[in-house]
C-alpha positions as CSV (number, residue, x, y, z in Angstrom):
1,M,5.3,-10.3,-111.1
2,A,5.9,-6.5,-111.8
3,D,3.1,-4.6,-112.4
4,S,4.4,-1.8,-115.2
5,L,2.5,0.7,-113.5
6,L,4.0,0.3,-110.3
7,F,7.6,1.6,-109.5
8,N,9.6,-1.6,-108.2
9,P,13.1,-1.6,-106.9
10,R,13.8,-4.9,-108.1
11,T,13.0,-3.8,-111.9
12,Y,13.1,-0.4,-112.2
13,D,15.4,0.8,-115.0
14,P,14.5,4.2,-116.0
15,A,15.5,4.0,-119.4
16,H,13.6,7.5,-120.7
17,F,16.4,9.6,-119.1
18,D,19.5,10.5,-119.9
19,A,22.7,8.2,-118.8
20,E,23.7,10.3,-115.3
21,T,19.9,10.8,-114.5
22,R,19.3,6.8,-114.9
23,R,22.7,6.4,-112.8
24,L,21.9,8.7,-110.2
25,L,18.1,7.3,-109.7
26,R,19.3,3.7,-109.4
27,A,22.4,4.6,-107.4
28,T,19.8,6.2,-105.0
29,V,17.3,2.9,-104.9
30,D,20.6,0.7,-104.4
31,W,21.6,2.8,-101.3
32,F,18.1,2.3,-100.1
33,E,18.0,-1.2,-100.6
34,E,21.8,-2.3,-99.2
35,R,20.7,-0.3,-96.1
36,G,18.0,-2.4,-95.9
37,K,14.2,-2.2,-94.1
38,R,15.3,-3.0,-90.3
39,K,17.6,0.1,-90.3
40,L,15.6,2.2,-92.6
41,I,12.8,1.9,-90.0
42,E,15.2,1.6,-86.9
43,D,16.5,5.5,-88.3
44,Y,12.7,6.4,-88.6
45,R,12.0,5.3,-84.9
46,S,14.9,6.8,-83.2
47,R,14.7,10.1,-85.3
48,A,17.9,9.7,-86.3
49,W,19.3,12.9,-88.0
50,L,19.6,12.2,-91.9
51,A,23.4,12.6,-92.1
52,E,24.3,9.2,-93.7
53,F,21.9,10.0,-96.3
54,L,23.0,13.2,-97.2
55,A,26.7,11.8,-97.1
56,F,25.5,9.5,-99.7
57,A,23.8,12.4,-101.7
58,A,26.5,14.5,-101.4
59,K,28.9,12.1,-102.6
60,E,26.8,11.2,-105.6
61,G,26.4,14.7,-106.3
62,L,22.7,14.2,-106.4
63,F,21.1,17.2,-105.3
64,A,23.4,19.4,-107.3
65,T,22.9,17.4,-110.4
66,F,19.5,17.7,-110.2
67,L,18.9,20.9,-108.3
68,T,21.0,23.2,-110.2
69,P,19.5,25.4,-113.3
70,A,21.6,25.3,-116.3
71,S,22.1,28.8,-115.8
72,A,24.1,28.6,-112.5
73,A,25.6,25.1,-113.8
74,D,29.0,26.7,-115.3
75,G,28.4,24.8,-118.4
76,Q,28.3,20.8,-116.9
77,P,25.6,19.2,-119.1
78,D,24.1,16.8,-116.6
79,K,23.1,19.5,-114.4
80,R,19.7,21.3,-114.5
81,W,16.0,22.0,-113.1
82,D,14.2,19.0,-115.2
83,T,10.7,18.4,-113.3
84,A,10.5,15.5,-115.0
85,R,13.2,13.6,-113.4
86,I,12.6,15.5,-110.0
87,A,9.5,13.7,-110.0
88,A,11.2,10.5,-110.4
89,L,13.3,11.1,-107.4
90,N,10.2,11.9,-105.3
91,E,8.7,9.2,-105.7
92,I,11.6,7.1,-104.8
93,F,12.4,9.2,-101.5
94,G,8.7,8.9,-100.6
95,F,8.9,5.2,-101.3
96,Y,11.6,4.5,-98.7
97,G,10.6,7.2,-96.3
98,L,9.2,10.4,-96.0
99,D,11.8,12.0,-94.0
100,Y,14.5,11.7,-97.0
101,W,11.8,13.5,-99.2
102,Y,11.2,15.9,-97.0
103,A,15.2,17.2,-96.6
104,W,15.3,17.5,-100.4
105,Q,11.8,19.2,-100.6
106,V,12.1,22.0,-98.3
107,T,16.1,22.0,-99.9
108,I,14.1,22.6,-102.9
109,L,11.8,25.8,-101.2
110,G,15.0,27.2,-100.2
111,L,16.3,27.6,-103.4
112,G,13.4,28.8,-105.1
113,P,14.0,32.7,-104.5
114,V,17.5,32.1,-104.8
115,W,17.4,30.9,-108.4
116,Q,14.7,33.5,-109.3
117,S,17.1,36.5,-108.1
118,D,19.6,38.5,-110.2
119,N,22.0,38.6,-107.3
120,A,25.0,36.7,-109.3
121,T,26.9,36.3,-105.9
122,A,24.0,34.5,-103.9
123,R,23.4,32.3,-106.9
124,A,27.1,31.2,-107.1
125,R,27.2,31.0,-103.4
126,A,23.9,28.7,-103.9
127,A,25.9,26.6,-107.0
128,E,28.8,25.8,-104.4
129,L,27.1,25.0,-101.5
130,L,25.2,22.4,-103.7
131,D,28.4,21.1,-105.0
132,Q,29.6,20.7,-101.4
133,G,26.1,18.6,-100.4
134,E,24.7,21.3,-98.4
135,V,21.1,21.3,-97.9
136,F,19.0,24.5,-97.9
137,A,15.7,26.1,-96.0
138,F,12.9,28.2,-96.8
139,G,12.5,30.7,-93.8
140,L,8.8,31.7,-94.6
141,S,6.1,30.8,-91.8
142,E,6.0,32.0,-88.7
143,K,4.5,30.8,-85.2
144,A,1.5,33.5,-84.6
145,H,1.0,34.2,-88.6
146,G,1.7,30.7,-90.1
147,A,2.4,31.4,-94.0
148,D,0.8,35.1,-94.0
149,I,3.6,36.8,-95.6
150,Y,1.5,40.1,-95.2
151,S,1.6,39.7,-91.5
152,T,5.5,38.8,-91.0
153,D,7.1,40.3,-87.7
154,M,10.6,39.0,-89.4
155,L,11.9,42.7,-89.3
156,L,14.7,44.3,-91.2
157,E,16.6,47.7,-89.8
158,P,18.9,49.8,-92.2
159,D,22.3,49.8,-90.4
160,G,23.2,53.0,-92.5
161,D,26.2,51.1,-94.6
162,G,23.5,50.0,-97.2
163,G,22.6,47.0,-95.4
164,F,20.2,45.5,-93.2
165,R,20.0,44.0,-89.4
166,A,17.2,41.4,-89.4
167,S,15.3,40.1,-85.8
168,G,12.4,37.9,-85.8
169,S,11.4,34.0,-85.3
170,K,10.2,31.9,-88.0
171,Y,8.4,28.5,-87.3
172,Y,8.0,25.3,-89.7
173,I,11.1,25.4,-91.4
174,G,12.7,22.3,-92.8
175,N,16.3,21.9,-92.5
176,G,16.4,24.9,-90.1
177,N,19.4,23.1,-87.7
178,A,21.8,22.6,-90.9
179,A,20.9,24.8,-94.0
180,G,23.8,26.2,-95.7
181,L,21.5,28.7,-96.6
182,V,18.1,29.9,-95.6
183,S,16.2,31.9,-97.9
184,V,14.1,34.4,-95.1
185,F,11.4,36.7,-96.0
186,G,10.6,39.8,-93.9
187,R,10.1,43.7,-94.3
188,R,11.8,47.2,-93.9
189,T,11.3,48.9,-90.5
190,D,11.6,52.1,-92.6
191,V,9.2,51.5,-95.6
192,E,5.6,50.8,-95.6
193,G,3.2,48.8,-97.6
194,P,4.5,46.0,-100.2
195,D,7.5,47.7,-101.5
196,G,8.8,47.1,-97.8
197,Y,9.0,43.2,-98.0
198,V,12.6,41.5,-98.5
199,F,13.9,38.4,-99.1
200,F,17.3,37.5,-97.7
201,A,20.2,34.9,-97.7
202,A,21.3,33.8,-93.9
203,D,23.3,31.1,-92.8
204,S,22.4,28.4,-89.9
205,R,26.0,28.6,-88.8
206,H,26.1,32.5,-88.0
207,P,26.4,33.4,-84.4
208,A,23.2,35.7,-84.7
209,Y,21.1,32.3,-86.1
210,H,19.6,30.6,-83.2
211,L,18.1,27.3,-83.7
212,V,15.3,26.9,-80.8
213,K,14.1,23.7,-81.4
214,N,12.5,20.8,-83.7
215,V,9.0,21.3,-83.2
216,V,8.2,18.2,-84.2
217,D,9.2,14.4,-83.1
218,S,10.5,13.1,-86.3
219,S,13.7,12.9,-88.1
220,K,12.6,15.6,-90.2
221,Y,13.9,18.6,-88.6
222,V,11.3,21.2,-88.7
223,S,12.8,24.1,-87.2
224,E,12.4,27.2,-85.2
225,F,14.9,29.7,-85.3
226,R,15.1,33.0,-84.6
227,L,17.6,36.0,-85.9
228,D,19.0,38.9,-83.1
229,N,20.8,41.6,-85.2
230,Y,21.5,39.1,-88.2
231,P,23.8,41.4,-90.7
232,V,22.4,41.3,-93.7
233,G,24.4,42.8,-96.6
234,P,23.9,43.7,-100.1
235,D,25.3,40.5,-101.5
236,D,22.5,38.8,-99.0
237,V,19.7,40.5,-100.3
238,L,17.6,38.2,-103.1
239,H,14.3,40.0,-103.5
240,T,12.9,43.4,-102.4
241,G,9.2,45.0,-102.3
242,R,6.5,43.2,-104.6
243,A,9.2,40.9,-106.3
244,A,10.2,39.6,-102.7
245,F,6.2,39.1,-102.2
246,D,6.2,37.1,-105.9
247,A,9.0,34.8,-105.1
248,A,7.5,33.7,-102.2
249,L,4.4,32.3,-104.0
250,N,6.2,31.5,-107.2
251,T,8.6,29.2,-105.0
252,V,5.7,27.4,-103.5
253,N,4.1,26.8,-107.1
254,V,7.7,24.9,-107.5
255,G,7.4,23.2,-104.5
256,K,4.0,22.4,-104.0
257,F,4.3,19.9,-106.7
258,N,6.3,17.4,-105.2
259,L,3.9,16.5,-102.8
260,C,1.9,14.6,-105.4
261,T,5.0,11.9,-106.5
262,G,5.9,11.6,-102.5
263,A,2.8,10.4,-102.0
264,I,2.5,8.1,-104.6
265,G,5.7,6.5,-103.2
266,I,4.4,6.0,-99.9
267,C,1.1,4.6,-101.8
268,E,3.5,1.9,-103.8
269,H,5.7,0.8,-101.1
270,A,2.3,0.3,-98.5
271,M,0.7,-1.5,-101.4
272,Y,3.2,-4.2,-101.6
273,E,3.3,-4.9,-98.3
274,A,-0.2,-4.8,-97.8
275,V,-1.5,-7.1,-100.4
276,T,1.2,-9.4,-100.2
277,H,0.0,-10.0,-95.9
278,A,-3.6,-10.2,-97.3
279,Q,-2.9,-12.9,-99.7
280,N,-1.1,-14.8,-97.6
281,R,-3.1,-14.5,-94.1
282,I,-5.5,-17.3,-93.9
283,L,-8.9,-16.3,-92.0
284,Y,-11.9,-19.3,-91.7
285,G,-9.7,-21.6,-94.0
286,R,-9.2,-18.8,-96.9
287,P,-7.2,-16.4,-97.8
288,V,-8.2,-12.8,-96.8
289,T,-8.0,-11.6,-100.6
290,A,-10.8,-14.5,-101.0
291,F,-13.4,-12.2,-99.5
292,P,-15.5,-10.1,-102.0
293,H,-15.4,-6.8,-99.6
294,V,-11.3,-7.0,-99.9
295,R,-11.3,-7.4,-103.3
296,R,-13.1,-4.6,-103.9
297,E,-11.1,-2.3,-101.1
298,L,-7.9,-3.3,-102.6
299,T,-8.6,-2.9,-106.1
300,D,-10.3,0.5,-105.4
301,A,-6.9,1.4,-103.9
302,Y,-5.0,0.2,-106.8
303,V,-6.9,2.0,-109.2
304,R,-7.1,5.4,-107.0
305,L,-3.2,4.8,-107.0
306,V,-2.8,4.7,-110.8
307,G,-4.9,7.6,-111.4
308,M,-2.5,9.4,-109.3
309,K,0.4,8.4,-111.3
310,L,-1.4,9.3,-114.2
311,F,-2.3,12.7,-113.1
312,S,0.9,13.5,-111.6
313,D,2.8,12.2,-114.7
314,R,0.7,14.3,-117.2
315,A,0.9,17.6,-115.0
316,V,4.8,17.3,-115.3
317,D,4.0,18.0,-119.4
318,Y,2.3,21.2,-118.4
319,F,5.1,22.6,-116.1
320,R,7.6,21.7,-118.8
321,S,5.8,23.4,-121.6
322,A,4.6,26.2,-119.3
323,G,5.3,29.9,-120.2
324,P,4.0,33.3,-120.1
325,E,1.1,32.8,-122.5
326,D,0.6,29.4,-120.9
327,R,0.0,29.1,-117.4
328,R,-2.2,26.4,-117.3
329,Y,0.2,24.4,-114.6
330,L,-1.2,27.2,-112.0
331,L,-4.4,24.8,-112.0
332,F,-2.7,21.5,-112.1
333,N,-0.2,22.5,-109.6
334,P,-2.8,22.7,-106.4
335,M,-4.7,19.7,-108.2
336,T,-1.7,17.7,-107.8
337,K,-0.8,19.2,-104.2
338,M,-4.7,18.9,-103.2
339,K,-6.4,15.9,-105.3
340,V,-3.5,13.5,-105.2
341,T,-2.1,13.7,-101.4
342,T,-5.8,13.5,-100.6
343,E,-6.4,10.6,-102.6
344,G,-3.2,9.1,-101.1
345,E,-5.3,9.1,-98.0
346,K,-8.0,7.5,-99.4
347,V,-5.2,4.8,-100.7
348,I,-3.7,3.7,-97.5
349,D,-6.9,3.6,-95.9
350,L,-8.6,0.9,-97.9
351,M,-5.6,-1.1,-97.4
352,W,-5.5,-0.5,-93.8
353,D,-9.0,-1.5,-93.5
354,V,-7.8,-5.1,-94.8
355,I,-4.7,-5.5,-93.2
356,A,-6.0,-4.1,-89.8
357,A,-3.8,-4.8,-86.5
358,K,-0.8,-5.4,-89.5
359,G,-0.6,-1.8,-90.0
360,F,0.3,-0.9,-86.5
361,E,3.2,-3.8,-86.4
362,K,6.5,-1.6,-86.0
363,D,8.3,-3.4,-88.5
364,T,6.6,-2.7,-91.1
365,Y,6.9,0.0,-93.5
366,F,2.5,0.3,-93.3
367,A,2.8,1.8,-90.2
368,Q,5.0,4.9,-91.0
369,A,3.2,5.1,-94.1
370,A,-0.4,5.6,-92.5
371,T,1.4,8.3,-90.5
372,E,3.3,10.1,-93.2
373,I,0.7,10.1,-95.4
374,R,-1.4,12.3,-93.2
375,G,1.3,15.4,-93.5
376,L,1.2,15.8,-97.5
377,P,-2.6,17.6,-97.9
378,K,-1.5,19.8,-94.9
379,L,1.7,20.6,-96.5
380,E,2.2,24.0,-98.6
381,G,-1.3,25.3,-97.9
382,T,-4.2,23.1,-96.5
383,V,-6.9,21.1,-98.6
384,H,-8.8,24.1,-98.1
385,V,-6.3,27.0,-99.5
386,N,-5.8,24.3,-102.2
387,L,-9.6,24.2,-103.1
388,A,-10.2,27.7,-102.5
389,L,-7.4,28.3,-105.5
390,I,-8.6,26.0,-107.8
391,L,-12.1,27.7,-108.1
392,K,-10.8,30.6,-109.3
393,F,-10.0,28.6,-112.6
394,M,-13.6,26.9,-112.7
395,G,-15.3,29.2,-114.7
396,N,-13.0,29.4,-117.9
397,H,-11.7,25.7,-117.4
398,L,-15.6,24.4,-117.7
399,L,-17.6,27.4,-120.1
400,N,-14.6,29.2,-121.7
401,P,-11.5,27.0,-123.4
402,A,-9.0,28.5,-126.1
403,E,-6.7,26.8,-128.7
404,Y,-3.4,25.4,-127.8
405,E,-0.7,23.6,-129.5
406,P,-1.1,19.7,-127.9
407,V,1.4,19.4,-125.4
408,P,3.5,16.3,-126.0
409,T,4.7,14.0,-123.1
410,R,8.5,15.9,-121.6
411,L,10.5,13.3,-120.8
412,D,13.3,15.1,-122.8
413,A,16.7,16.4,-120.9
414,A,15.6,20.4,-120.8
415,D,16.1,22.7,-118.3
416,D,12.8,24.5,-117.0
417,D,14.0,27.7,-116.6
418,F,10.6,29.4,-117.0
419,L,9.8,28.3,-113.0
420,F,12.2,30.8,-112.3
421,R,10.8,33.4,-114.2
422,Q,7.1,33.3,-113.9
423,G,6.2,36.8,-112.9
424,P,4.0,38.4,-111.3
425,A,1.7,35.8,-109.0
426,R,-1.8,37.5,-109.8
427,G,-4.3,37.1,-112.6
428,L,-5.3,33.5,-112.1
429,G,-9.1,34.1,-113.2
430,A,-7.8,35.2,-116.6
431,I,-6.0,32.3,-117.4
432,R,-7.6,30.0,-120.4
433,F,-7.5,26.2,-120.9
434,H,-8.0,23.7,-123.7
435,D,-11.3,21.9,-124.0
436,W,-11.6,19.3,-121.2
437,R,-13.9,17.5,-123.2
438,T,-11.5,16.0,-125.8
439,A,-9.9,14.0,-123.3
440,Y,-13.1,12.7,-122.4
441,D,-14.8,12.1,-126.1
442,R,-11.8,10.0,-126.7
443,Y,-12.9,7.4,-124.5
444,A,-16.9,8.0,-124.7
445,E,-16.9,4.0,-125.6
446,L,-16.1,3.4,-121.9
447,P,-19.1,3.2,-119.9
448,N,-17.8,4.6,-116.9
449,V,-16.1,7.2,-118.8
450,A,-19.4,8.0,-120.0
451,R,-21.3,7.9,-117.1
452,F,-18.5,10.6,-115.3
453,R,-19.1,12.3,-118.5
454,E,-23.0,13.2,-118.0
455,Q,-21.7,14.2,-114.3
456,A,-19.1,16.7,-115.6
457,D,-21.9,18.3,-118.3
458,A,-24.0,18.4,-115.3
459,L,-21.5,20.8,-113.2
460,C,-21.0,23.0,-116.3
461,E,-25.3,23.0,-115.6
462,F,-24.5,24.4,-112.6
463,V,-22.5,26.8,-113.0
464,T,-24.7,28.3,-115.4
465,T,-28.4,28.3,-113.9
466,A,-27.3,27.3,-110.1
467,A,-24.0,28.9,-109.3
468,P,-23.4,30.8,-105.8
469,D,-24.8,34.2,-105.1
470,E,-22.9,36.9,-104.2
471,E,-24.1,36.2,-100.2
472,Q,-23.4,32.1,-100.8
473,S,-19.7,33.0,-102.5
474,R,-18.6,34.3,-98.9
475,D,-19.8,30.7,-97.5
476,L,-16.2,29.2,-97.9
477,D,-18.0,25.4,-96.5
478,L,-20.1,25.6,-99.5
479,L,-17.8,26.5,-102.0
480,L,-15.4,23.9,-100.8
481,A,-18.0,21.5,-102.0
482,V,-18.3,22.8,-105.4
483,G,-14.6,22.9,-105.8
484,Q,-14.7,18.9,-104.8
485,L,-16.9,18.2,-108.0
486,F,-14.7,20.5,-110.1
487,A,-11.5,19.2,-109.0
488,L,-12.7,15.6,-110.2
489,V,-13.3,16.6,-114.0
490,V,-10.1,18.4,-114.2
491,H,-8.5,15.1,-112.1
492,G,-10.4,12.7,-114.8
493,Q,-9.2,14.8,-117.6
494,L,-5.7,14.6,-117.1
495,I,-5.9,10.9,-116.5
496,L,-7.6,10.3,-119.9
497,E,-4.9,12.5,-121.4
498,Q,-1.9,10.3,-119.8
499,A,-4.1,7.1,-121.0
500,H,-4.0,7.8,-124.2
501,L,-0.3,8.9,-124.5
502,T,0.7,5.7,-122.7
503,G,-1.6,3.2,-124.0
504,L,-3.3,2.5,-120.6
505,E,-5.7,-0.8,-120.3
506,T,-9.0,0.0,-121.2
507,D,-10.3,-2.1,-118.3
508,V,-8.1,-0.2,-115.3
509,L,-9.6,3.3,-116.8
510,D,-12.9,2.2,-116.9
511,E,-12.6,0.6,-113.6
512,L,-10.9,3.7,-111.9
513,F,-13.9,6.1,-113.7
514,A,-16.3,3.8,-111.8
515,V,-14.7,5.1,-108.6
516,L,-14.6,8.8,-109.9
517,V,-18.6,8.5,-110.5
518,R,-18.9,7.0,-107.0
519,D,-16.8,10.1,-105.7
520,F,-18.8,12.6,-107.9
521,S,-21.9,11.2,-106.6
522,A,-21.2,12.0,-102.9
523,H,-20.0,15.3,-102.6
524,A,-23.0,15.7,-104.7
525,V,-25.3,14.6,-101.8
526,E,-22.5,16.6,-99.6
527,L,-23.5,19.9,-101.3
528,H,-27.1,18.7,-101.1
529,G,-26.8,18.9,-97.2
530,K,-24.9,22.2,-97.1
531,D,-26.9,24.6,-94.7
532,S,-26.8,27.2,-97.6
533,A,-27.7,25.5,-100.7
534,T,-30.6,26.8,-102.0
535,E,-33.6,24.8,-103.4
536,A,-32.5,24.8,-107.0
537,Q,-29.0,23.7,-106.2
538,Q,-30.0,20.8,-103.6
539,H,-32.4,19.4,-106.5
540,W,-29.5,19.7,-108.8
541,A,-27.1,17.8,-106.5
542,L,-29.7,14.9,-106.4
543,G,-30.0,15.3,-110.3
544,A,-26.2,14.6,-110.6
545,V,-25.9,11.3,-108.9
546,R,-25.1,8.2,-110.9
547,R,-24.3,4.6,-110.4
548,P,-21.3,3.5,-112.0
549,V,-21.7,0.6,-114.7
550,T,-20.6,-2.4,-112.9
551,D,-19.3,-5.3,-115.0
552,E,-18.4,-8.3,-113.3
553,A,-15.7,-9.8,-115.8
554,R,-13.8,-6.3,-115.9
555,S,-13.8,-6.0,-112.0
556,A,-12.3,-9.6,-112.4
557,R,-9.4,-8.9,-114.6
558,V,-8.5,-5.8,-112.8
559,W,-8.0,-7.6,-109.3
560,Q,-5.8,-10.0,-111.3
561,R,-3.4,-7.3,-111.6
562,V,-4.1,-6.2,-108.0
563,E,-3.5,-10.0,-106.7
564,A,-0.2,-10.4,-109.0
565,L,1.5,-7.5,-106.3
566,A,1.8,-10.2,-103.7
567,G,5.1,-11.3,-103.3
568,A,6.2,-8.8,-106.1
569,Y,8.5,-6.8,-103.7
570,E,9.9,-6.8,-100.4
571,M,12.4,-5.0,-99.3
572,A,15.7,-6.3,-98.1
573,P,16.1,-7.0,-94.4
């Protein structure tokens, strides 16, 4: 039986999109299905470059249609930057293999500085390259400094003719082996400070561009490359000064979001395999799924996955409705990056505990899922970086709400042009949010939503009466524990908003919040044990621990949904 909450290639029909979007999404699914599981796994294990996939994408105009904003589309109506359909394609790519998703994801990053630029020549070149089926790359990180853009060693020396000669190396650069255009971040040798930053376009086929190696053992080509006296003319310069710095951060804002739906696709495919295997495996004369602990683990995995989808779908709406006066997406973005991807790890681990040795077998999708899911929380900033970012919003979000018009579901065929004119990447602490309590109040009758609301209210009390003092504010270890508690409140809020918009069954919602109550309690206990936690903070932490409300009948009904996934989908051989 198909589950309406999970992606299933057998029944997939994205009828909520326009005709060309539906065609392209379905064509992508069909290409993978016709390719078959054996070939998919063989390519993954042999680390084959994605040439056949990219040829398909070029033939269909997939990247060109989805990744060309209307302003660069030359009037072609199907081309636009539409976060809703980009998210749908992320999920499909994750479902079939993160290598495919990665080539697409780093193309998005590479395009970010271009679409934010006023350089008409570079924009036209990017649009033409997309039409030709080329991929792109984002040359930001360096071996010695990572993504510390303040310390970049990519140096641009003026050439006396209005251009530069660029020399230096970049590291961890996806698609660096094949990109028609690489957006490269560097700094001028003749200008000190932020005014010296430059973003420029390079071509991986140029003689002064030297591909060093793939730094990972994978089909994903995560390159190290070096520029030696690379000529950078005026038509290659995308941004200078502070605008180059902002373009780097704003590009990550756009690209970071894609990790959540990639993780969702991975977990969905793995779940079909895991539940089917567990249901069919007989142990001590009974199916593995007859054991209570197995049912609990698979049910927890299922509701966590549903929560991932609900949060991410709702976050799309805030991205698409963003503007200069509404920057709430800047909280929900690191949430999708940090919270949704780490939930994905938990989902895989729960299922792996059930299927055990099966999860290592070379003819399963699960074996690669268990490996690839680990990467997502570590891309576009680590969990710690994103938690620290999330903390900047905590005071205003919990205690200082503002009035906003309700944000509707955004599946319309609109161009999300604001993402390429986000403006200066600062002022995060001043961003205001609508009242988070409204979403919780709507479901106050559900026992575990009500119990979690008690914990959320307790966190507000913590912020006002026991918040970290000046010395503790330098203890990132303690702050990250607080950040996990706050992230759960935001996670629950958007889940509830999307549940209301989609009419989610309350059984599933209450079962999910039972999990979130346990999570909050676990993080509170962790805070209690931190070295620098004060006596007041320790007392608060233990007082915030709650036991979820159990309901055997509710859990049994949700288990029936999970059990029905057995045999619901298996990829063609």
